[in-house]
N, CA, C, O and the ligand as a Tripos MOL2 file, in Angstrom:
@<TRIPOS>MOLECULE
protein
  289   287    73     0     0
PROTEIN
NO_CHARGES

@<TRIPOS>ATOM
      1 N          -8.3690   17.0240  -20.9940 N.3       1 MET1
      2 CA         -8.6950   16.5450  -19.7080 C.3       1 MET1
      3 C          -7.4790   16.5310  -18.6570 C.2       1 MET1
      4 O          -6.4120   15.9640  -18.8930 O.2       1 MET1
      5 N          -7.7500   17.1790  -17.5410 N.am      2 ILE2
      6 CA         -6.5340   17.1700  -16.6690 C.3       2 ILE2
      7 C          -6.7040   16.1280  -15.6530 C.2       2 ILE2
      8 O          -7.7410   15.9620  -15.0110 O.2       2 ILE2
      9 N          -5.5160   15.3590  -15.5290 N.am      3 GLU3
     10 CA         -5.5920   14.2220  -14.6650 C.3       3 GLU3
     11 C          -5.2700   14.7920  -13.1860 C.2       3 GLU3
     12 O          -4.3460   15.5930  -13.0480 O.2       3 GLU3
     13 N          -5.9540   14.4180  -12.2150 N.am      4 ASN4
     14 CA         -5.7370   14.8190  -10.7560 C.3       4 ASN4
     15 C          -4.8430   13.9200  -10.0930 C.2       4 ASN4
     16 O          -5.2270   13.0610   -9.2990 O.2       4 ASN4
     17 N          -3.5340   14.1350  -10.4510 N.am      5 THR5
     18 CA         -2.4180   13.1930   -9.9040 C.3       5 THR5
     19 C          -1.8260   13.8090   -8.6910 C.2       5 THR5
     20 O          -1.3800   14.9570   -8.6720 O.2       5 THR5
     21 N          -1.8400   12.9990   -7.6800 N.am      6 SER6
     22 CA         -1.2530   13.4940   -6.4950 C.3       6 SER6
     23 C          -0.0960   12.5330   -6.1930 C.2       6 SER6
     24 O          -0.0940   11.3490   -6.5280 O.2       6 SER6
     25 N           0.9160   13.1720   -5.5110 N.am      7 PHE7
     26 CA          2.0910   12.4570   -5.2160 C.3       7 PHE7
     27 C           2.2300   12.1660   -3.6640 C.2       7 PHE7
     28 O           1.9260   12.9260   -2.7450 O.2       7 PHE7
     29 N           2.7760   10.8500   -3.5810 N.am      8 ILE8
     30 CA          2.8980   10.4570   -2.0850 C.3       8 ILE8
     31 C           4.3280    9.9680   -1.9040 C.2       8 ILE8
     32 O           4.9230    9.4870   -2.8680 O.2       8 ILE8
     33 N           4.8680   10.0650   -0.7830 N.am      9 ALA9
     34 CA          6.1470    9.5760   -0.3530 C.3       9 ALA9
     35 C           6.0400    8.0440   -0.1030 C.2       9 ALA9
     36 O           5.1870    7.5470    0.6320 O.2       9 ALA9
     37 N           6.9270    7.3880   -0.7400 N.am     10 CYS10
     38 CA          7.0100    5.9800   -0.5420 C.3      10 CYS10
     39 C           7.3230    5.7000    1.0010 C.2      10 CYS10
     40 O           8.2890    6.2360    1.5460 O.2      10 CYS10
     41 N           6.4910    4.8670    1.6520 N.am     11 PRO11
     42 CA          6.8380    4.5310    3.0630 C.3      11 PRO11
     43 C           8.0910    3.8270    3.3120 C.2      11 PRO11
     44 O           8.5460    3.8160    4.4560 O.2      11 PRO11
     45 N           8.6720    3.2590    2.3920 N.am     12 THR12
     46 CA          9.9130    2.4860    2.4650 C.3      12 THR12
     47 C          11.1210    3.3930    2.2430 C.2      12 THR12
     48 O          12.0590    3.3690    3.0390 O.2      12 THR12
     49 N          11.1150    4.1750    1.1950 N.am     13 CYS13
     50 CA         12.3260    4.9640    0.8510 C.3      13 CYS13
     51 C          12.1370    6.3530    0.8040 C.2      13 CYS13
     52 O          13.0510    7.1660    0.6590 O.2      13 CYS13
     53 N          10.8340    6.6470    0.9370 N.am     14 GLN14
     54 CA         10.5390    8.2620    1.1040 C.3      14 GLN14
     55 C          10.5940    8.8100   -0.3190 C.2      14 GLN14
     56 O          10.3450   10.0120   -0.4090 O.2      14 GLN14
     57 N          10.8720    8.1630   -1.4420 N.am     15 ILE15
     58 CA         10.8040    8.8280   -2.7310 C.3      15 ILE15
     59 C           9.4520    9.1590   -3.0760 C.2      15 ILE15
     60 O           8.5290    8.4440   -2.6850 O.2      15 ILE15
     61 N           9.2540   10.1760   -3.7710 N.am     16 LYS16
     62 CA          7.8340   10.7110   -4.1500 C.3      16 LYS16
     63 C           7.4630    9.8760   -5.4410 C.2      16 LYS16
     64 O           8.2280    9.7990   -6.4020 O.2      16 LYS16
     65 N           6.3100    9.3000   -5.3890 N.am     17 SER17
     66 CA          5.8270    8.7190   -6.5540 C.3      17 SER17
     67 C           4.2960    9.1160   -6.8170 C.2      17 SER17
     68 O           3.5720    9.5560   -5.9240 O.2      17 SER17
     69 N           3.9160    8.9290   -8.0350 N.am     18 ALA18
     70 CA          2.5530    9.3800   -8.3130 C.3      18 ALA18
     71 C           1.5090    8.4420   -7.9350 C.2      18 ALA18
     72 O           1.6480    7.2670   -8.2770 O.2      18 ALA18
     73 N           0.4360    8.8150   -7.2470 N.am     19 TRP19
     74 CA         -0.6730    7.9460   -6.8320 C.3      19 TRP19
     75 C          -1.5200    7.8430   -8.0580 C.2      19 TRP19
     76 O          -2.4130    8.6720   -8.2340 O.2      19 TRP19
     77 N          -1.3070    6.8960   -8.9090 N.am     20 SER20
     78 CA         -2.1150    6.7430  -10.0620 C.3      20 SER20
     79 C          -2.3220    5.3240  -10.3500 C.2      20 SER20
     80 O          -1.7160    4.4790   -9.6920 O.2      20 SER20
     81 N          -3.2050    4.9670  -11.3670 N.am     21 ASN21
     82 CA         -3.5810    3.6310  -11.7820 C.3      21 ASN21
     83 C          -2.2970    2.9360  -12.3870 C.2      21 ASN21
     84 O          -2.1740    1.7120  -12.4360 O.2      21 ASN21
     85 N          -1.3240    3.8630  -12.8570 N.am     22 ASP22
     86 CA         -0.1060    3.1560  -13.4020 C.3      22 ASP22
     87 C           0.8420    2.6070  -12.5110 C.2      22 ASP22
     88 O           1.8230    1.9490  -12.8570 O.2      22 ASP22
     89 N           0.4930    2.9210  -11.2490 N.am     23 ASN23
     90 CA          1.4480    2.4880  -10.1240 C.3      23 ASN23
     91 C           0.6660    1.4180   -9.2510 C.2      23 ASN23
     92 O           0.0650    1.8140   -8.2530 O.2      23 ASN23
     93 N           0.6540    0.1590   -9.5740 N.am     24 PRO24
     94 CA         -0.0610   -0.9050   -8.9600 C.3      24 PRO24
     95 C           0.5160   -1.0620   -7.5470 C.2      24 PRO24
     96 O          -0.1410   -1.7000   -6.7240 O.2      24 PRO24
     97 N           1.6370   -0.5540   -7.2240 N.am     25 ASP25
     98 CA          2.3490   -0.7070   -5.9870 C.3      25 ASP25
     99 C           2.1480    0.3580   -5.0020 C.2      25 ASP25
    100 O           2.6360    0.3030   -3.8730 O.2      25 ASP25
    101 N           1.3700    1.4070   -5.4630 N.am     26 ARG26
    102 CA          1.2330    2.5270   -4.5350 C.3      26 ARG26
    103 C           0.6310    2.0650   -3.0390 C.2      26 ARG26
    104 O          -0.0700    1.0580   -2.9410 O.2      26 ARG26
    105 N           0.9130    2.7570   -2.0840 N.am     27 PRO27
    106 CA          1.7040    3.9680   -2.0630 C.3      27 PRO27
    107 C           3.2150    3.7760   -2.1610 C.2      27 PRO27
    108 O           3.9450    4.7530   -1.9900 O.2      27 PRO27
    109 N           3.7320    2.5560   -2.4290 N.am     28 PHE28
    110 CA          5.0620    2.4660   -2.5800 C.3      28 PHE28
    111 C           5.4780    2.8110   -3.9880 C.2      28 PHE28
    112 O           4.6580    2.7760   -4.9060 O.2      28 PHE28
    113 N           6.7520    3.1460   -4.1730 N.am     29 CYS29
    114 CA          7.2990    3.5010   -5.3910 C.3      29 CYS29
    115 C           7.5320    2.4390   -6.4050 C.2      29 CYS29
    116 O           7.5680    2.6670   -7.6140 O.2      29 CYS29
    117 N           7.7000    1.1970   -5.8280 N.am     30 SER30
    118 CA          7.9980    0.0150   -6.5950 C.3      30 SER30
    119 C           7.5320   -1.2310   -5.9560 C.2      30 SER30
    120 O           7.1630   -1.1940   -4.7820 O.2      30 SER30
    121 N           7.5180   -2.3290   -6.6270 N.am     31 ALA31
    122 CA          7.1580   -3.6440   -6.0460 C.3      31 ALA31
    123 C           8.2390   -4.0260   -4.8770 C.2      31 ALA31
    124 O           7.9770   -4.6730   -3.8630 O.2      31 ALA31
    125 N           9.5190   -3.4810   -5.2440 N.am     32 ARG32
    126 CA         10.4870   -3.9430   -4.1900 C.3      32 ARG32
    127 C          10.3560   -3.2580   -2.8800 C.2      32 ARG32
    128 O          10.6650   -3.8590   -1.8500 O.2      32 ARG32
    129 N           9.9090   -2.0180   -2.8550 N.am     33 CYS33
    130 CA          9.6530   -1.4250   -1.6460 C.3      33 CYS33
    131 C           8.4920   -1.8700   -0.9890 C.2      33 CYS33
    132 O           8.4320   -1.8510    0.2400 O.2      33 CYS33
    133 N           7.4820   -2.3030   -1.7540 N.am     34 LYS34
    134 CA          6.3070   -2.9070   -1.1770 C.3      34 LYS34
    135 C           6.7080   -4.1670   -0.5080 C.2      34 LYS34
    136 O           6.1940   -4.4240    0.5810 O.2      34 LYS34
    137 N           7.5050   -4.9230   -0.9950 N.am     35 LEU35
    138 CA          7.7740   -6.3480   -0.5050 C.3      35 LEU35
    139 C           8.6300   -6.1300    0.7730 C.2      35 LEU35
    140 O           8.5350   -6.8500    1.7670 O.2      35 LEU35
    141 N           9.4800   -5.0670    0.6570 N.am     36 ILE36
    142 CA         10.2100   -4.8010    1.9110 C.3      36 ILE36
    143 C           9.3230   -4.3770    3.0130 C.2      36 ILE36
    144 O           9.5360   -4.8270    4.1390 O.2      36 ILE36
    145 N           8.4030   -3.6010    2.8120 N.am     37 ASP37
    146 CA          7.5070   -3.1330    3.8550 C.3      37 ASP37
    147 C           6.6860   -4.2650    4.2520 C.2      37 ASP37
    148 O           6.4750   -4.3530    5.4620 O.2      37 ASP37
    149 N           6.1410   -5.2130    3.4440 N.am     38 LEU38
    150 CA          5.3370   -6.2180    3.7930 C.3      38 LEU38
    151 C           5.9330   -7.2630    4.5620 C.2      38 LEU38
    152 O           5.3150   -7.9630    5.3640 O.2      38 LEU38
    153 N           7.2730   -7.3590    4.2720 N.am     39 GLY39
    154 CA          8.1530   -8.3310    5.0260 C.3      39 GLY39
    155 C           8.3960   -7.9160    6.4680 C.2      39 GLY39
    156 O           8.3960   -8.7090    7.4100 O.2      39 GLY39
    157 N           8.5910   -6.6680    6.5580 N.am     40 GLU40
    158 CA          8.8600   -6.1210    7.9870 C.3      40 GLU40
    159 C           7.5720   -6.2020    8.7140 C.2      40 GLU40
    160 O           7.5780   -6.5830    9.8850 O.2      40 GLU40
    161 N           6.4030   -5.8570    8.0880 N.am     41 TRP41
    162 CA          5.1330   -5.9680    8.6810 C.3      41 TRP41
    163 C           4.7750   -7.3420    9.0790 C.2      41 TRP41
    164 O           4.1330   -7.5200   10.1140 O.2      41 TRP41
    165 N           5.1800   -8.4210    8.2620 N.am     42 ALA42
    166 CA          4.9360   -9.7750    8.5450 C.3      42 ALA42
    167 C           5.5340  -10.2370    9.7730 C.2      42 ALA42
    168 O           4.9400  -10.9180   10.6090 O.2      42 ALA42
    169 N           6.9350   -9.7760    9.8700 N.am     43 SER43
    170 CA          7.7490  -10.1960   10.8860 C.3      43 SER43
    171 C           7.0950   -9.6230   12.2190 C.2      43 SER43
    172 O           7.0650  -10.3320   13.2250 O.2      43 SER43
    173 N           6.6030   -8.4120   12.2210 N.am     44 GLU44
    174 CA          6.0280   -7.8630   13.4430 C.3      44 GLU44
    175 C           4.7420   -8.5930   13.7420 C.2      44 GLU44
    176 O           4.5070   -8.8550   14.9210 O.2      44 GLU44
    177 N           3.8860   -8.9510   12.8120 N.am     45 SER45
    178 CA          2.7270   -9.6680   13.1630 C.3      45 SER45
    179 C           2.9620  -11.0990   13.6860 C.2      45 SER45
    180 O           2.1940  -11.6640   14.4660 O.2      45 SER45
    181 N           4.1400  -11.6550   13.1650 N.am     46 TYR46
    182 CA          4.5040  -12.9830   13.8340 C.3      46 TYR46
    183 C           4.8340  -12.7370   15.2980 C.2      46 TYR46
    184 O           4.4380  -13.5120   16.1680 O.2      46 TYR46
    185 N           5.5230  -11.7090   15.5560 N.am     47 ALA47
    186 CA          5.9720  -11.4600   17.0120 C.3      47 ALA47
    187 C           4.6590  -11.1210   17.8480 C.2      47 ALA47
    188 O           4.5940  -11.4990   19.0180 O.2      47 ALA47
    189 N           3.6700  -10.4530   17.2960 N.am     48 ILE48
    190 CA          2.4140  -10.1470   17.9900 C.3      48 ILE48
    191 C           1.1950  -10.7390   17.3370 C.2      48 ILE48
    192 O           0.4780  -10.0360   16.6240 O.2      48 ILE48
    193 N           0.9700  -11.8400   17.5270 N.am     49 PRO49
    194 CA         -0.0610  -12.6520   16.7900 C.3      49 PRO49
    195 C          -1.5700  -12.2150   17.1250 C.2      49 PRO49
    196 O          -2.5490  -12.5430   16.4560 O.2      49 PRO49
    197 N          -1.5860  -11.4330   18.2560 N.am     50 GLN50
    198 CA         -2.9700  -10.9870   18.5970 C.3      50 GLN50
    199 C          -3.5020   -9.8360   17.8330 C.2      50 GLN50
    200 O          -4.6090   -9.3780   18.1160 O.2      50 GLN50
    201 N          -2.7980   -9.3540   16.9050 N.am     51 GLN51
    202 CA         -3.1490   -8.1580   16.1550 C.3      51 GLN51
    203 C          -3.7540   -8.5370   14.8250 C.2      51 GLN51
    204 O          -3.3470   -7.9390   13.8300 O.2      51 GLN51
    205 N          -4.6880   -9.4730   14.6980 N.am     52 THR52
    206 CA         -5.2040   -9.9520   13.5300 C.3      52 THR52
    207 C          -6.3590   -8.9830   13.0340 C.2      52 THR52
    208 O          -6.7500   -8.9440   11.8680 O.2      52 THR52
    209 N          -6.8280   -8.2430   14.0230 N.am     53 SER53
    210 CA         -8.0590   -7.3870   13.6930 C.3      53 SER53
    211 C          -7.3970   -6.1730   13.0040 C.2      53 SER53
    212 O          -8.0520   -5.6610   12.0960 O.2      53 SER53
    213 N          -6.2290   -5.6550   13.2940 N.am     54 GLU54
    214 CA         -5.5970   -4.6620   12.5640 C.3      54 GLU54
    215 C          -5.3500   -5.1490   11.1440 C.2      54 GLU54
    216 O          -5.4670   -4.3880   10.1830 O.2      54 GLU54
    217 N          -5.0260   -6.3530   11.0330 N.am     55 GLU55
    218 CA         -4.7640   -6.9320    9.6150 C.3      55 GLU55
    219 C          -5.9270   -6.6530    8.7850 C.2      55 GLU55
    220 O          -5.8090   -6.1310    7.6760 O.2      55 GLU55
    221 N          -7.1230   -7.0070    9.3240 N.am     56 ASP56
    222 CA         -8.3130   -6.8730    8.4740 C.3      56 ASP56
    223 C          -8.5320   -5.4170    8.1810 C.2      56 ASP56
    224 O          -8.9850   -5.1020    7.0810 O.2      56 ASP56
    225 N          -8.2530   -4.5250    9.0580 N.am     57 GLU57
    226 CA         -8.4600   -3.2180    8.7300 C.3      57 GLU57
    227 C          -7.5120   -2.6940    7.5830 C.2      57 GLU57
    228 O          -7.9170   -1.9110    6.7230 O.2      57 GLU57
    229 N          -6.3530   -3.1310    7.6260 N.am     58 ILE58
    230 CA         -5.3370   -2.6540    6.6510 C.3      58 ILE58
    231 C          -5.9650   -3.1730    5.2630 C.2      58 ILE58
    232 O          -6.0970   -2.3680    4.3420 O.2      58 ILE58
    233 N          -6.3370   -4.4610    5.1170 N.am     59 PHE59
    234 CA         -6.8950   -4.9310    3.8910 C.3      59 PHE59
    235 C          -8.2080   -4.1070    3.4080 C.2      59 PHE59
    236 O          -8.5030   -3.9550    2.2220 O.2      59 PHE59
    237 N          -8.9220   -3.6190    4.4610 N.am     60 SER60
    238 CA        -10.2180   -2.9710    3.9990 C.3      60 SER60
    239 C          -9.7470   -1.5850    3.5020 C.2      60 SER60
    240 O         -10.3460   -1.0620    2.5630 O.2      60 SER60
    241 N          -8.7350   -0.9880    4.0730 N.am     61 GLU61
    242 CA         -8.3760    0.3370    3.6030 C.3      61 GLU61
    243 C          -7.7490    0.2720    2.1910 C.2      61 GLU61
    244 O          -7.9380    1.1600    1.3590 O.2      61 GLU61
    245 N          -7.0000   -0.8120    1.9670 N.am     62 ASP62
    246 CA         -6.3460   -1.1150    0.6180 C.3      62 ASP62
    247 C          -7.5720   -1.2730   -0.4580 C.2      62 ASP62
    248 O          -7.4520   -0.7520   -1.5670 O.2      62 ASP62
    249 N          -8.6550   -1.9440   -0.1380 N.am     63 LEU63
    250 CA         -9.6290   -2.0340   -1.0400 C.3      63 LEU63
    251 C         -10.2920   -0.6820   -1.4110 C.2      63 LEU63
    252 O         -10.6390   -0.4410   -2.5670 O.2      63 LEU63
    253 N         -10.4650    0.2510   -0.3180 N.am     64 ALA64
    254 CA        -11.0630    1.4500   -0.4250 C.3      64 ALA64
    255 C         -10.2360    2.4180   -1.2830 C.2      64 ALA64
    256 O         -10.7640    3.2610   -2.0070 O.2      64 ALA64
    257 N          -9.0390    2.2670   -1.1740 N.am     65 ALA65
    258 CA         -8.1280    3.1130   -1.7690 C.3      65 ALA65
    259 C          -7.7230    2.6790   -3.2410 C.2      65 ALA65
    260 O          -7.1050    3.4110   -4.0140 O.2      65 ALA65
    261 N          -8.1350    1.4480   -3.5120 N.am     66 ASN66
    262 CA         -8.0070    0.9980   -4.8630 C.3      66 ASN66
    263 C          -9.4390    0.3680   -5.4710 C.2      66 ASN66
    264 O          -9.6670   -0.8360   -5.5850 O.2      66 ASN66
    265 N         -10.2300    1.3130   -5.7870 N.am     67 PRO67
    266 CA        -11.5450    0.8270   -6.1760 C.3      67 PRO67
    267 C         -11.5660    0.1730   -7.4930 C.2      67 PRO67
    268 O         -12.5440   -0.4850   -7.8480 O.2      67 PRO67
    269 N         -10.4900    0.3330   -8.2560 N.am     68 ASN68
    270 CA        -10.3460   -0.2040   -9.5550 C.3      68 ASN68
    271 C         -10.1100   -1.6240   -9.5780 C.2      68 ASN68
    272 O         -10.3230   -2.3380  -10.5580 O.2      68 ASN68
    273 N          -9.6070   -2.0590   -8.3320 N.am     69 LYS69
    274 CA         -9.1760   -3.5630   -8.0490 C.3      69 LYS69
    275 C         -10.2360   -4.4910   -8.3490 C.2      69 LYS69
    276 O         -10.0530   -5.5190   -9.0010 O.2      69 LYS69
    277 N         -11.4100   -4.1100   -7.8470 N.am     70 SER70
    278 CA        -12.4380   -5.1050   -7.8600 C.3      70 SER70
    279 C         -13.8100   -4.4330   -8.3080 C.2      70 SER70
    280 O         -13.8000   -3.2880   -8.7610 O.2      70 SER70
    281 N         -14.8530   -5.0720   -8.1930 N.am     71 PHE71
    282 CA        -16.2170   -4.4880   -8.5230 C.3      71 PHE71
    283 C         -16.3200   -4.1910   -9.9160 C.2      71 PHE71
    284 O         -17.1060   -3.3040  -10.2500 O.2      71 PHE71
    285 N         -15.5440   -4.8880  -10.9190 N.am     72 LEU72
    286 CA        -15.7190   -4.5340  -12.2390 C.3      72 LEU72
    287 C         -16.3140   -5.6510  -13.0340 C.2      72 LEU72
    288 O         -16.5380   -5.5030  -14.2350 O.2      72 LEU72
    289 ZN         10.3290    3.1580   -2.4000 Zn       73 ZN73
@<TRIPOS>BOND
     1     1     2 1
     2     2     3 1
     3     3     4 2
     4     3     5 am
     5     5     6 1
     6     6     7 1
     7     7     8 2
     8     7     9 am
     9     9    10 1
    10    10    11 1
    11    11    12 2
    12    11    13 am
    13    13    14 1
    14    14    15 1
    15    15    16 2
    16    15    17 am
    17    17    18 1
    18    18    19 1
    19    19    20 2
    20    19    21 am
    21    21    22 1
    22    22    23 1
    23    23    24 2
    24    23    25 am
    25    25    26 1
    26    26    27 1
    27    27    28 2
    28    27    29 am
    29    29    30 1
    30    30    31 1
    31    31    32 2
    32    31    33 am
    33    33    34 1
    34    34    35 1
    35    35    36 2
    36    35    37 am
    37    37    38 1
    38    38    39 1
    39    39    40 2
    40    39    41 am
    41    41    42 1
    42    42    43 1
    43    43    44 2
    44    43    45 am
    45    45    46 1
    46    46    47 1
    47    47    48 2
    48    47    49 am
    49    49    50 1
    50    50    51 1
    51    51    52 2
    52    51    53 am
    53    53    54 1
    54    54    55 1
    55    55    56 2
    56    55    57 am
    57    57    58 1
    58    58    59 1
    59    59    60 2
    60    59    61 am
    61    61    62 1
    62    62    63 1
    63    63    64 2
    64    63    65 am
    65    65    66 1
    66    66    67 1
    67    67    68 2
    68    67    69 am
    69    69    70 1
    70    70    71 1
    71    71    72 2
    72    71    73 am
    73    73    74 1
    74    74    75 1
    75    75    76 2
    76    75    77 am
    77    77    78 1
    78    78    79 1
    79    79    80 2
    80    79    81 am
    81    81    82 1
    82    82    83 1
    83    83    84 2
    84    83    85 am
    85    85    86 1
    86    86    87 1
    87    87    88 2
    88    87    89 am
    89    89    90 1
    90    90    91 1
    91    91    92 2
    92    91    93 am
    93    93    94 1
    94    94    95 1
    95    95    96 2
    96    95    97 am
    97    97    98 1
    98    98    99 1
    99    99   100 2
   100    99   101 am
   101   101   102 1
   102   102   103 1
   103   103   104 2
   104   103   105 am
   105   105   106 1
   106   106   107 1
   107   107   108 2
   108   107   109 am
   109   109   110 1
   110   110   111 1
   111   111   112 2
   112   111   113 am
   113   113   114 1
   114   114   115 1
   115   115   116 2
   116   115   117 am
   117   117   118 1
   118   118   119 1
   119   119   120 2
   120   119   121 am
   121   121   122 1
   122   122   123 1
   123   123   124 2
   124   123   125 am
   125   125   126 1
   126   126   127 1
   127   127   128 2
   128   127   129 am
   129   129   130 1
   130   130   131 1
   131   131   132 2
   132   131   133 am
   133   133   134 1
   134   134   135 1
   135   135   136 2
   136   135   137 am
   137   137   138 1
   138   138   139 1
   139   139   140 2
   140   139   141 am
   141   141   142 1
   142   142   143 1
   143   143   144 2
   144   143   145 am
   145   145   146 1
   146   146   147 1
   147   147   148 2
   148   147   149 am
   149   149   150 1
   150   150   151 1
   151   151   152 2
   152   151   153 am
   153   153   154 1
   154   154   155 1
   155   155   156 2
   156   155   157 am
   157   157   158 1
   158   158   159 1
   159   159   160 2
   160   159   161 am
   161   161   162 1
   162   162   163 1
   163   163   164 2
   164   163   165 am
   165   165   166 1
   166   166   167 1
   167   167   168 2
   168   167   169 am
   169   169   170 1
   170   170   171 1
   171   171   172 2
   172   171   173 am
   173   173   174 1
   174   174   175 1
   175   175   176 2
   176   175   177 am
   177   177   178 1
   178   178   179 1
   179   179   180 2
   180   179   181 am
   181   181   182 1
   182   182   183 1
   183   183   184 2
   184   183   185 am
   185   185   186 1
   186   186   187 1
   187   187   188 2
   188   187   189 am
   189   189   190 1
   190   190   191 1
   191   191   192 2
   192   191   193 am
   193   193   194 1
   194   194   195 1
   195   195   196 2
   196   195   197 am
   197   197   198 1
   198   198   199 1
   199   199   200 2
   200   199   201 am
   201   201   202 1
   202   202   203 1
   203   203   204 2
   204   203   205 am
   205   205   206 1
   206   206   207 1
   207   207   208 2
   208   207   209 am
   209   209   210 1
   210   210   211 1
   211   211   212 2
   212   211   213 am
   213   213   214 1
   214   214   215 1
   215   215   216 2
   216   215   217 am
   217   217   218 1
   218   218   219 1
   219   219   220 2
   220   219   221 am
   221   221   222 1
   222   222   223 1
   223   223   224 2
   224   223   225 am
   225   225   226 1
   226   226   227 1
   227   227   228 2
   228   227   229 am
   229   229   230 1
   230   230   231 1
   231   231   232 2
   232   231   233 am
   233   233   234 1
   234   234   235 1
   235   235   236 2
   236   235   237 am
   237   237   238 1
   238   238   239 1
   239   239   240 2
   240   239   241 am
   241   241   242 1
   242   242   243 1
   243   243   244 2
   244   243   245 am
   245   245   246 1
   246   246   247 1
   247   247   248 2
   248   247   249 am
   249   249   250 1
   250   250   251 1
   251   251   252 2
   252   251   253 am
   253   253   254 1
   254   254   255 1
   255   255   256 2
   256   255   257 am
   257   257   258 1
   258   258   259 1
   259   259   260 2
   260   259   261 am
   261   261   262 1
   262   262   263 1
   263   263   264 2
   264   263   265 am
   265   265   266 1
   266   266   267 1
   267   267   268 2
   268   267   269 am
   269   269   270 1
   270   270   271 1
   271   271   272 2
   272   271   273 am
   273   273   274 1
   274   274   275 1
   275   275   276 2
   276   275   277 am
   277   277   278 1
   278   278   279 1
   279   279   280 2
   280   279   281 am
   281   281   282 1
   282   282   283 1
   283   283   284 2
   284   283   285 am
   285   285   286 1
   286   286   287 1
   287   287   288 2
@<TRIPOS>SUBSTRUCTURE
     1 MET1         2 RESIDUE 1 A MET
     2 ILE2         6 RESIDUE 1 A ILE
     3 GLU3        10 RESIDUE 1 A GLU
     4 ASN4        14 RESIDUE 1 A ASN
     5 THR5        18 RESIDUE 1 A THR
     6 SER6        22 RESIDUE 1 A SER
     7 PHE7        26 RESIDUE 1 A PHE
     8 ILE8        30 RESIDUE 1 A ILE
     9 ALA9        34 RESIDUE 1 A ALA
    10 CYS10       38 RESIDUE 1 A CYS
    11 PRO11       42 RESIDUE 1 A PRO
    12 THR12       46 RESIDUE 1 A THR
    13 CYS13       50 RESIDUE 1 A CYS
    14 GLN14       54 RESIDUE 1 A GLN
    15 ILE15       58 RESIDUE 1 A ILE
    16 LYS16       62 RESIDUE 1 A LYS
    17 SER17       66 RESIDUE 1 A SER
    18 ALA18       70 RESIDUE 1 A ALA
    19 TRP19       74 RESIDUE 1 A TRP
    20 SER20       78 RESIDUE 1 A SER
    21 ASN21       82 RESIDUE 1 A ASN
    22 ASP22       86 RESIDUE 1 A ASP
    23 ASN23       90 RESIDUE 1 A ASN
    24 PRO24       94 RESIDUE 1 A PRO
    25 ASP25       98 RESIDUE 1 A ASP
    26 ARG26      102 RESIDUE 1 A ARG
    27 PRO27      106 RESIDUE 1 A PRO
    28 PHE28      110 RESIDUE 1 A PHE
    29 CYS29      114 RESIDUE 1 A CYS
    30 SER30      118 RESIDUE 1 A SER
    31 ALA31      122 RESIDUE 1 A ALA
    32 ARG32      126 RESIDUE 1 A ARG
    33 CYS33      130 RESIDUE 1 A CYS
    34 LYS34      134 RESIDUE 1 A LYS
    35 LEU35      138 RESIDUE 1 A LEU
    36 ILE36      142 RESIDUE 1 A ILE
    37 ASP37      146 RESIDUE 1 A ASP
    38 LEU38      150 RESIDUE 1 A LEU
    39 GLY39      154 RESIDUE 1 A GLY
    40 GLU40      158 RESIDUE 1 A GLU
    41 TRP41      162 RESIDUE 1 A TRP
    42 ALA42      166 RESIDUE 1 A ALA
    43 SER43      170 RESIDUE 1 A SER
    44 GLU44      174 RESIDUE 1 A GLU
    45 SER45      178 RESIDUE 1 A SER
    46 TYR46      182 RESIDUE 1 A TYR
    47 ALA47      186 RESIDUE 1 A ALA
    48 ILE48      190 RESIDUE 1 A ILE
    49 PRO49      194 RESIDUE 1 A PRO
    50 GLN50      198 RESIDUE 1 A GLN
    51 GLN51      202 RESIDUE 1 A GLN
    52 THR52      206 RESIDUE 1 A THR
    53 SER53      210 RESIDUE 1 A SER
    54 GLU54      214 RESIDUE 1 A GLU
    55 GLU55      218 RESIDUE 1 A GLU
    56 ASP56      222 RESIDUE 1 A ASP
    57 GLU57      226 RESIDUE 1 A GLU
    58 ILE58      230 RESIDUE 1 A ILE
    59 PHE59      234 RESIDUE 1 A PHE
    60 SER60      238 RESIDUE 1 A SER
    61 GLU61      242 RESIDUE 1 A GLU
    62 ASP62      246 RESIDUE 1 A ASP
    63 LEU63      250 RESIDUE 1 A LEU
    64 ALA64      254 RESIDUE 1 A ALA
    65 ALA65      258 RESIDUE 1 A ALA
    66 ASN66      262 RESIDUE 1 A ASN
    67 PRO67      266 RESIDUE 1 A PRO
    68 ASN68      270 RESIDUE 1 A ASN
    69 LYS69      274 RESIDUE 1 A LYS
    70 SER70      278 RESIDUE 1 A SER
    71 PHE71      282 RESIDUE 1 A PHE
    72 LEU72      286 RESIDUE 1 A LEU
    73 ZN73       289 GROUP 0 **** ****
């Protein structure tokens, strides 16, 4: 059986990492990059508190991209 693995560039450090169930931090290459990105994003959202609707969209996309996360 051939795994359909695609590679994506980490938004934080641009390192290519596999988009697979083995990488719970995708699209980031590691939990560290994920925290860095979330930290920056949190700072921005504190500066612009009116963008809560975008926050909801981001979480929806996350669920859609990680179907294994729930509904089991
Ligand atoms: Zn990274």
